[in-house]
C-alpha positions in Angstrom: 54.7 107.1 157.4 54.6 103.1 157.1 55.6 101.4 159.9 58.8 99.6 159.9 58.8 96.0 158.5 59.7 92.9 160.6 59.8 89.1 159.7 57.2 86.7 160.8 56.1 85.6 163.3 54.7 88.7 164.6 54.7 89.3 168.3 52.2 86.9 169.8 52.2 86.1 173.6 52.9 82.7 174.6 49.4 82.0 175.7 48.2 82.9 172.0 51.0 80.5 170.6 50.0 77.7 173.2 46.3 78.2 172.0 47.1 77.7 168.4 49.4 74.6 168.8 46.8 72.8 171.3 44.1 73.5 168.8 46.0 72.1 165.7 47.0 68.9 167.7 43.5 68.6 168.8 42.1 68.7 165.2 44.9 66.3 164.0 43.7 63.8 166.5 40.2 63.8 165.1 40.6 61.4 162.0 41.2 58.3 163.8 38.4 58.7 166.3 35.8 59.8 163.5 36.9 56.9 161.2 36.4 54.3 164.4 33.2 56.0 165.2 31.9 55.8 161.8 32.8 52.1 161.2 31.1 51.3 164.6 27.9 53.0 163.6 27.6 51.7 160.1 24.7 49.4 159.4 25.6 46.0 157.8 25.6 45.9 154.1 22.0 44.5 152.7 22.0 41.3 150.6 20.9 41.8 146.9 17.4 40.5 146.1 16.5 39.2 142.8 13.7 41.6 141.9 12.5 43.4 138.7 12.1 47.2 139.0 8.7 48.6 138.3 8.2 50.4 135.1 8.1 54.2 135.7 4.9 55.8 134.2 5.8 59.2 132.4 2.7 59.2 130.3 1.0 62.1 132.2 4.4 64.0 132.7 3.5 67.9 133.1 6.7 69.1 134.4 10.4 67.7 134.6 11.0 64.8 137.0 14.1 63.3 138.4 14.5 59.8 137.6 14.9 58.8 141.1 12.8 55.6 141.3 14.4 52.3 141.6 17.0 51.3 138.8 18.4 47.7 138.2 22.3 47.7 138.5 25.0 45.1 137.4 28.8 45.1 137.8 30.8 44.5 134.6 30.7 45.6 131.0 28.8 44.2 128.1 27.5 46.3 125.0 24.5 44.1 125.2 23.4 45.8 128.4 22.1 48.8 126.6 19.6 46.8 124.4 16.0 47.1 125.4 15.3 43.3 125.0 18.2 42.4 127.2 17.0 40.1 130.1 18.0 42.0 133.3 15.6 39.9 135.6 18.6 38.9 137.8 20.2 42.4 138.1 20.0 44.0 141.6 17.6 46.8 142.3 19.1 49.9 143.5 17.5 52.9 145.2 19.5 55.9 143.9 18.6 57.9 147.1 21.1 55.7 148.8 24.8 55.1 148.1 26.0 52.4 145.8 28.4 51.2 148.5 25.7 49.4 150.0 25.4 47.0 147.1 29.1 46.6 146.6 30.5 46.9 150.3 33.6 44.8 149.5 34.3 45.1 145.9 34.5 48.4 143.9 33.8 47.6 140.0 35.2 50.0 137.7 32.2 49.8 135.4 28.5 49.4 136.4 25.5 49.5 134.3 21.9 51.0 135.3 18.7 50.2 133.5 15.3 51.6 134.1 12.0 51.4 131.8 9.8 54.3 131.3 6.4 54.1 129.7 5.5 57.2 127.8 2.6 58.3 125.6 3.3 57.8 121.8 1.6 61.2 121.5 4.4 62.8 123.5 7.0 64.9 121.6 10.1 67.0 122.3 11.0 65.0 125.6 14.6 65.3 126.5 17.1 64.1 129.2 19.1 66.3 131.3 22.3 64.9 133.0 24.7 66.3 135.7 27.3 64.8 137.6 26.9 60.9 137.1 30.5 60.2 137.0 33.8 61.2 135.0 33.0 59.0 132.2 29.7 57.5 131.2 27.2 56.8 128.4 23.5 57.1 128.5 21.6 55.0 126.1 17.8 55.1 125.0 16.5 52.1 123.4 19.9 51.1 122.7 21.1 54.2 121.0 23.7 56.3 122.6 22.4 59.7 123.6 24.9 61.4 125.9 28.4 60.7 126.3 31.2 62.2 128.5 34.8 60.9 128.8 35.7 57.6 127.9 34.5 54.5 129.8 37.3 52.0 128.7 39.9 52.8 128.4 39.1 55.2 131.0 39.6 59.0 129.9 38.0 61.2 132.7 36.1 64.3 132.2 34.7 67.0 134.4 31.5 66.6 136.2 28.9 69.3 136.9 27.8 70.4 133.6 24.1 70.3 132.7 24.0 68.5 129.6 20.7 68.4 127.6 19.8 66.1 124.8 16.4 65.3 123.1 15.1 61.6 122.9 14.5 60.7 119.3 11.0 60.8 118.2 11.0 56.9 117.0 11.9 56.1 120.4 9.0 58.0 121.9 6.7 56.6 119.3 7.2 53.2 120.7 5.6 54.2 124.0 8.2 52.5 125.9 11.8 53.7 126.8 14.8 51.6 128.1 17.2 54.0 129.7 20.7 52.3 130.2 23.6 54.0 131.7 27.2 52.6 131.5 29.4 54.3 134.0 33.0 54.1 135.1 33.5 54.6 138.7 37.2 55.3 139.6 38.9 54.1 142.6 39.0 57.8 144.0 35.3 57.9 143.6 34.7 54.8 145.7 37.3 56.0 148.1 35.5 59.1 149.0 32.4 56.7 150.0 29.8 59.4 149.2 27.3 58.4 146.5 29.7 57.2 143.8 28.2 56.5 140.4 24.3 57.4 139.8 22.3 59.4 142.3 18.6 60.2 142.2 19.1 63.8 140.8 21.6 63.0 138.0 18.9 62.3 135.4 16.0 64.5 134.7 13.1 63.8 132.3 11.0 66.5 130.7 10.2 68.8 127.9 13.2 70.2 126.1 12.4 73.7 126.3 11.3 73.7 129.8 14.5 71.8 130.6 16.6 74.4 129.0 15.0 77.2 130.7 15.4 75.5 133.9 18.9 74.8 133.3 19.7 78.4 132.7 17.8 79.7 135.6 19.4 77.2 137.8 22.8 78.0 136.5 22.3 81.5 136.8 20.9 81.4 140.5 23.7 78.9 141.7 26.6 80.8 140.0 25.5 84.6 140.2 27.6 85.4 143.3 30.6 82.9 142.5 30.9 84.6 138.9 30.4 88.1 140.4 33.1 87.4 143.1 35.7 86.1 140.6 34.8 89.0 138.1 35.1 91.9 140.8 38.3 90.4 142.0 39.8 90.3 138.5 38.7 93.9 138.0 40.4 94.7 141.2 43.6 92.9 140.0 43.7 95.2 136.8 43.7 98.4 139.0 46.2 96.8 141.4 48.7 96.1 138.6 48.3 99.8 137.2 49.0 101.0 140.9 52.0 98.6 141.2 53.5 99.9 137.9 53.7 103.5 140.0 54.3 102.1 143.3 56.8 99.1 143.1 57.3 98.8 146.7 53.7 98.1 147.3 54.2 94.1 147.0 50.5 93.6 147.9 49.3 95.2 144.7 51.2 92.5 142.8 49.8 89.7 144.8 46.3 91.2 144.1 47.0 91.2 140.5 48.2 87.5 140.5 45.3 86.4 142.5 43.1 88.3 139.9 44.7 86.2 137.0 43.9 83.0 139.0 40.2 84.3 139.5 40.1 85.0 135.7 41.2 81.4 134.9 38.7 80.1 137.2 35.9 82.3 135.7 36.5 81.1 132.2 36.9 77.4 133.3 33.5 77.9 135.3 31.8 79.6 132.3 32.9 76.8 129.9 31.8 73.8 132.0 28.5 75.2 132.9 26.9 73.2 130.0 29.6 70.9 128.9 31.9 68.6 130.5 35.7 69.0 129.2 38.6 66.6 129.6 39.8 66.3 133.1 43.3 68.0 132.2 41.5 71.3 132.2 40.5 70.8 135.7 43.8 69.5 136.6 45.3 72.7 135.3 43.1 75.1 137.0 43.5 73.1 140.2 47.2 73.3 139.9 46.8 77.3 140.2 45.7 76.5 143.8 49.3 75.8 144.7 50.1 79.7 144.5 47.0 80.6 146.6 48.7 80.3 150.2 52.0 82.4 149.2 49.8 85.0 147.3 47.1 85.6 150.1 49.5 85.4 153.0 52.1 87.7 151.3 49.4 90.1 150.6 47.9 90.3 154.2 51.5 90.4 155.6 52.3 93.4 153.2 49.4 95.4 154.3 50.8 95.3 157.9 54.3 95.6 157.0 55.6 91.9 157.9 58.1 90.4 155.6 57.9 86.7 155.0 61.1 84.8 155.6 62.4 82.0 153.7 61.5 79.3 156.2 57.8 80.4 156.3 57.7 80.5 152.5 58.8 76.9 152.4 55.8 76.4 154.9 53.6 78.2 152.3 54.8 76.2 149.3 53.9 72.9 151.2 50.5 74.5 152.0 50.0 75.2 148.4 50.8 71.8 147.1 48.5 70.3 149.8 45.8 72.9 148.8 46.0 71.8 145.1 45.8 68.2 146.3 42.8 68.9 148.2 41.2 70.6 145.1 42.1 67.6 142.9 40.8 64.6 145.2 38.4 63.7 142.5 41.4 63.0 140.2 44.0 61.9 142.4 44.0 59.1 145.1 42.2 60.3 148.2 43.5 59.8 152.0 41.5 57.0 153.9 38.6 57.8 156.1 38.3 61.2 157.9 41.9 62.2 157.0 40.7 63.5 153.8 39.2 66.5 155.8 42.5 67.6 157.2 44.5 67.7 153.9 44.0 71.4 153.5 44.7 72.1 157.4 47.8 74.1 157.0 46.3 76.6 154.5 43.1 76.6 156.5 45.0 77.5 159.6 46.7 80.3 158.2 43.3 81.8 156.9 41.2 81.0 159.9 43.7 81.4 162.8 47.2 83.2 161.9 45.7 86.0 159.6 42.8 87.1 161.9 45.3 87.0 165.0 48.0 89.2 162.9 45.1 91.6 161.8 43.9 92.0 165.3 47.5 92.5 166.7 48.0 95.4 164.2 44.8 96.9 164.6 45.5 97.6 168.3 48.7 99.0 167.2 46.9 101.5 165.2 46.9 100.0 161.5 43.6 101.2 160.1 44.1 99.0 156.9 44.1 95.9 159.4 40.9 96.8 160.7 39.1 97.1 157.1 40.6 93.7 156.2 39.5 92.2 159.6 35.8 92.1 158.7 35.8 89.8 155.5 38.7 87.5 157.4 36.6 87.0 160.5 33.4 86.2 158.2 35.5 83.6 156.3 36.9 82.1 159.3 33.5 81.5 160.6 32.7 79.9 157.4 35.7 77.6 157.8 35.0 76.7 161.2 31.2 75.8 160.2 32.5 73.8 157.3 34.7 71.6 159.4 32.2 71.3 162.1 29.7 70.0 159.6 32.2 67.7 157.9 32.9 65.9 161.3 29.1 65.5 161.8 28.8 64.2 158.3 31.1 61.4 159.3 28.7 60.3 162.2 25.6 58.5 160.6 23.2 59.6 163.2 24.1 63.3 162.2 24.4 63.2 158.6 21.1 64.6 157.7 21.7 67.4 160.2 25.0 68.2 158.5 23.5 68.2 155.0 21.0 70.7 156.0 23.7 72.7 157.5 25.8 72.7 154.5 23.0 73.7 152.5 22.4 76.6 154.9 26.0 78.0 154.6 26.7 77.1 150.9 23.1 77.3 149.2 20.8 79.6 151.1 18.0 80.3 148.8 17.4 84.1 148.3 14.6 84.2 145.5 16.2 82.8 142.4 19.6 83.0 143.8 21.6 81.0 146.1 24.0 82.5 148.8 27.1 81.1 150.3 29.0 82.6 153.0 32.3 81.8 151.1 31.2 83.9 148.2 29.8 86.6 150.6 33.3 86.7 152.4 35.1 86.9 149.0 33.0 90.0 147.8 33.4 91.7 151.1 37.3 90.9 151.0 37.2 92.4 147.5 35.4 95.5 148.7 37.7 96.0 151.5 40.6 95.9 149.2 39.0 98.2 147.0 38.4 100.7 149.9 42.0 100.5 151.1 43.3 101.2 147.6 40.7 104.1 147.4 41.8 105.5 150.6 45.6 105.1 149.6 44.8 106.9 146.3 42.9 109.8 148.0 45.9 110.1 150.4 48.3 110.0 147.6 46.2 112.6 145.7 46.7 115.0 148.5 50.2 114.4 148.9 50.7 115.0 145.1 48.7 118.1 145.4 50.9 119.4 148.2 53.9 118.5 146.3 52.9 120.1 143.1 52.4 123.3 145.1 55.6 122.9 146.5 57.1 122.5 143.0 55.4 125.4 141.7 57.0 127.6 144.5 60.2 126.0 143.9 59.8 126.9 140.1 59.1 130.3 140.9 62.2 130.7 143.2 64.4 129.2 140.4 63.0 131.4 138.0 64.2 134.2 140.1 67.7 132.8 140.7 68.5 131.8 137.1 68.8 135.0 134.7 66.0 135.1 132.2 67.3 138.3 130.6 71.1 138.8 131.0 72.3 142.2 131.6 74.3 143.7 128.8 78.1 143.6 129.3 80.2 145.8 127.0 82.3 144.0 124.5 80.1 140.9 124.5 76.9 139.5 122.9 75.2 136.9 125.4 72.5 134.3 124.4 71.1 131.7 127.0 68.4 129.2 127.0 67.1 127.1 129.9 64.5 124.5 129.5 64.1 122.1 132.4 63.0 118.6 131.8 60.5 118.8 134.8 58.7 121.7 136.5 62.2 122.4 138.2 65.5 121.2 137.1 69.1 120.8 138.0 70.9 122.9 135.7 72.3 126.3 136.6 74.2 129.2 135.2 75.3 132.6 136.4 76.7 135.4 134.2 78.3 138.3 136.0 80.2 141.4 134.9 83.7 141.9 136.7 85.3 145.1 138.1 87.8 145.0 135.2 84.8 145.1 132.6 85.4 141.5 132.1 82.9 138.7 132.2 82.5 135.7 134.8 80.3 132.7 133.9 79.5 129.6 135.8 77.4 126.9 134.3 76.8 123.4 135.8 74.5 120.3 136.3 73.2 119.0 139.6 73.1 115.3 139.7 69.4 114.1 139.7 66.1 115.8 138.8 63.1 117.4 140.4 62.8 119.0 143.8 66.0 117.9 145.4 68.0 119.0 142.5 66.3 122.3 142.4 67.1 122.8 146.1 70.9 122.1 145.5 70.8 124.7 142.6 69.4 127.3 144.9 72.3 126.6 147.4 74.8 126.7 144.5 73.5 130.0 143.0 73.7 131.8 146.4 77.2 130.5 147.0 78.3 131.6 143.5 77.1 135.2 144.0 78.7 135.3 147.5 82.1 133.9 146.0 82.0 136.2 143.2 82.1 139.2 145.3 85.5 137.9 146.7 87.1 136.7 143.7 86.8 136.2 139.7 89.4 133.5 139.4 87.8 130.5 138.3 89.7 127.9 140.1 89.4 129.8 143.4 85.7 130.2 143.0 85.3 126.3 142.4 87.3 125.4 145.3 85.0 127.7 147.5 82.0 126.0 145.9 83.4 122.6 146.5 84.1 123.2 150.3 80.7 124.7 150.6 79.0 121.4 149.2 81.1 118.6 150.8 79.2 117.1 153.7 76.1 119.2 153.1 74.9 117.5 149.8 73.5 114.4 151.2 75.7 112.3 148.8 75.0 114.4 145.8 77.3 116.2 143.8 77.3 118.8 140.7 79.5 119.3 137.8 80.6 122.9 137.2 82.7 125.1 134.8 83.9 128.5 135.9 85.0 131.0 132.9 86.5 134.4 133.2 86.7 136.3 129.9 88.9 139.6 130.3 88.1 142.7 128.2 91.2 141.8 126.1 89.7 138.5 125.1 91.7 136.3 127.5 89.7 133.1 128.5 90.6 131.5 131.8 88.6 128.4 132.5 88.5 126.0 135.4 86.3 122.8 135.2 84.9 120.5 137.8 83.6 117.5 135.6 81.5 119.7 133.1 81.3 119.5 129.3 83.9 121.3 127.3 82.9 124.3 125.6 83.2 125.1 121.9 85.1 128.0 120.4 84.0 128.9 116.9 82.9 125.2 116.5 86.1 123.6 117.9 85.9 122.0 121.2 88.4 123.2 123.9 90.4 120.5 125.4 90.3 120.7 129.4 91.8 118.6 132.0 89.6 116.2 133.8 88.6 116.9 137.6 86.2 115.7 140.2 82.6 117.3 140.3 81.8 119.7 143.3 80.9 118.1 146.6 82.7 114.6 146.3 86.1 115.5 148.0 87.3 118.2 150.4 90.4 120.0 149.4 90.0 119.4 145.8 92.2 121.7 143.4 91.2 122.7 140.0 93.5 123.3 137.0 93.1 126.5 134.8 93.3 126.5 131.1 94.0 129.8 129.3 93.4 130.6 125.5 92.6 133.8 123.6 89.3 134.6 122.1 89.5 136.8 119.0 86.9 139.3 118.2 84.0 137.8 116.3 84.2 134.4 117.7 81.5 132.5 119.6 82.5 130.5 122.8 79.2 128.0 123.5 78.6 126.0 126.7 76.2 123.2 126.9 74.8 121.0 129.9 74.6 117.3 129.1 70.8 117.6 128.2 71.9 118.7 124.8 74.4 115.6 124.4 72.0 113.1 125.9 69.0 114.0 124.0 67.6 110.5 122.8 64.9 109.8 120.2 62.6 107.0 120.0 64.9 104.5 118.9 67.3 105.0 121.7 69.8 106.9 119.8 71.8 109.8 121.5 72.0 113.2 120.0 75.7 112.9 120.7 79.0 115.0 120.5 79.3 115.1 116.9 76.0 116.6 116.4 76.5 119.0 119.4 79.7 120.1 117.9 78.2 120.5 114.4 75.7 123.0 115.6 77.8 124.9 118.3 78.1 127.9 115.8 74.2 128.3 115.8 72.3 130.6 118.0 71.5 129.3 121.5 67.6 129.2 120.8 68.2 127.2 117.6 70.7 124.6 119.6 68.2 124.1 122.5 65.3 123.7 120.1 67.1 121.1 117.9 68.0 118.9 120.8 64.5 119.2 122.2 63.0 118.1 118.8 65.4 115.2 118.9 64.0 114.0 122.3 64.6 115.8 125.3 65.4 113.7 128.4 67.2 116.1 130.8 67.4 119.7 131.6 69.0 121.6 128.5 70.9 124.6 129.1 72.8 126.5 126.2 74.8 129.7 126.9 76.5 131.3 123.9 78.9 134.3 124.2 80.3 136.3 121.2 83.1 138.8 121.6 82.5 142.2 119.8 84.3 145.3 119.6 83.6 147.8 122.3 82.3 150.6 119.7 79.7 148.0 118.4 78.6 147.0 121.7 78.1 150.6 122.8 76.3 151.2 119.7 
């Protein structure tokens, strides 16, 4: 049985809470210190020197090479800058292995041009340029002709960055033996604010044979993105399984959260696949980034649901704020960034939840015996260690003396080489999280299968008992021809009837319908059938019998109730009926009007009015349960009282079959009694 749910926060000790708030305060105090330390440690900006960059020699090119030699740089915008014959002798030399902020420490120009001359052999063919991540809007020219374009430089229309864009250099340009590569790049204020290599960097352009670059791009894309793609694909598949389970188990909110996170993973997967080899308008990135708003509330709600903690409305407000900051953190390349080291802590509310709160909650509930918390704890701890490492390295990166060590550390945790693939602790923890969730769902399904097997066994036993209680073959009673059909909607049902001979050679019939279906209804049927047989030994008066049944049910039915109708037919043909909320019978196709009354089990001391009428020889008295009248077809239409009355003179088997073919939705019971002459009955 699941542990009772309680509201967040879980019961943490004062020492744990004090440690959490002290750690948060300490982290928040770091940005000012780091910004000051970084400013003190920065070297003075170097003065530009008028110098012409050396021509890059590619005449003996045998493999792809990054254009990382010295470029000439100039701020401003003029289409003439793309011409091969333009005089760039006054432009500033720029080493693309360094940051452009060294040339422009105080000014942040929106448009920057780069130029580099490359000497090639006129016999070289099929040379190509591969671009990746120059800026959000740029143009690459070769000998004055535009070769690659992404976004719009002026007016500024940003695109995504990161795609490997490959273009062949025109053969006429190669035949000249000299290439002038010119780059027109728009550098947004947000890129300058980040302060880490805005604009062109040494690895942004690669020169080589087009087929070699093509194969190399695909291999690199597969190696870099195999684990991230696998992570997202697996989680989406898990989300599909989760929504199927949620359709059957609506109380398991964690399944709905997993499905929602799977949809986010699917959107990210398609965005990732599309942007592998082409940049797209930044609106796509913004739309996918906005999905991050839902991540905190979905992840936290999912983890808390596994340990039976409800998320209160105050905490939901915190999660919404964390989601907004999480989306802002993912869109810092498009939106204005916070100054200095403060940008490191934009996502602190969400990060704190994942790396501090969730591990503590899972550990607490693991100690309380929650096995699922232990399964979830493994990937959570690994991801927490990854977060700690990222923040530690980000802090070191802000200190110039430790920057190279920090870059090496980032490579180890995010791009660790394993043959042709790159391994990231983030993706490893994500795949482990997916695996742990799948294990929990499998264990739950196995447990549910066992419970279902036990329930089916119990239902089979209940069905056997019910078959013994409800008459399959009715005993012959002189003067009457009796037909009865009982078709439960499930293995066991809630309809019941008993047909008994009285001492005066008459007939006593009790027919009814217990509210509900399945095993609980079947158990009440068993109780009622036993009570009917016991009461019938004392009296055959319908009103007295119903009073006895009602008093026996009041306070013992757990809030349930049952309709019932008792009818006594004397040997002379006098019918006496008392009704407790059941459907009226039909005599020769005409409905018998009966006074209304409460069903059994609702009110103690209830009385039941009797109705008497004659039943001539040769007539038929037909009794239904509501499973006949409430049969429903695919269009939602009910079988109804008119159809029920029209077929009331048919045989019981025909009536039940017609209702079933129309669309059975409840238990169907039909009892038809015809009065015949005693001599005919004896014959």
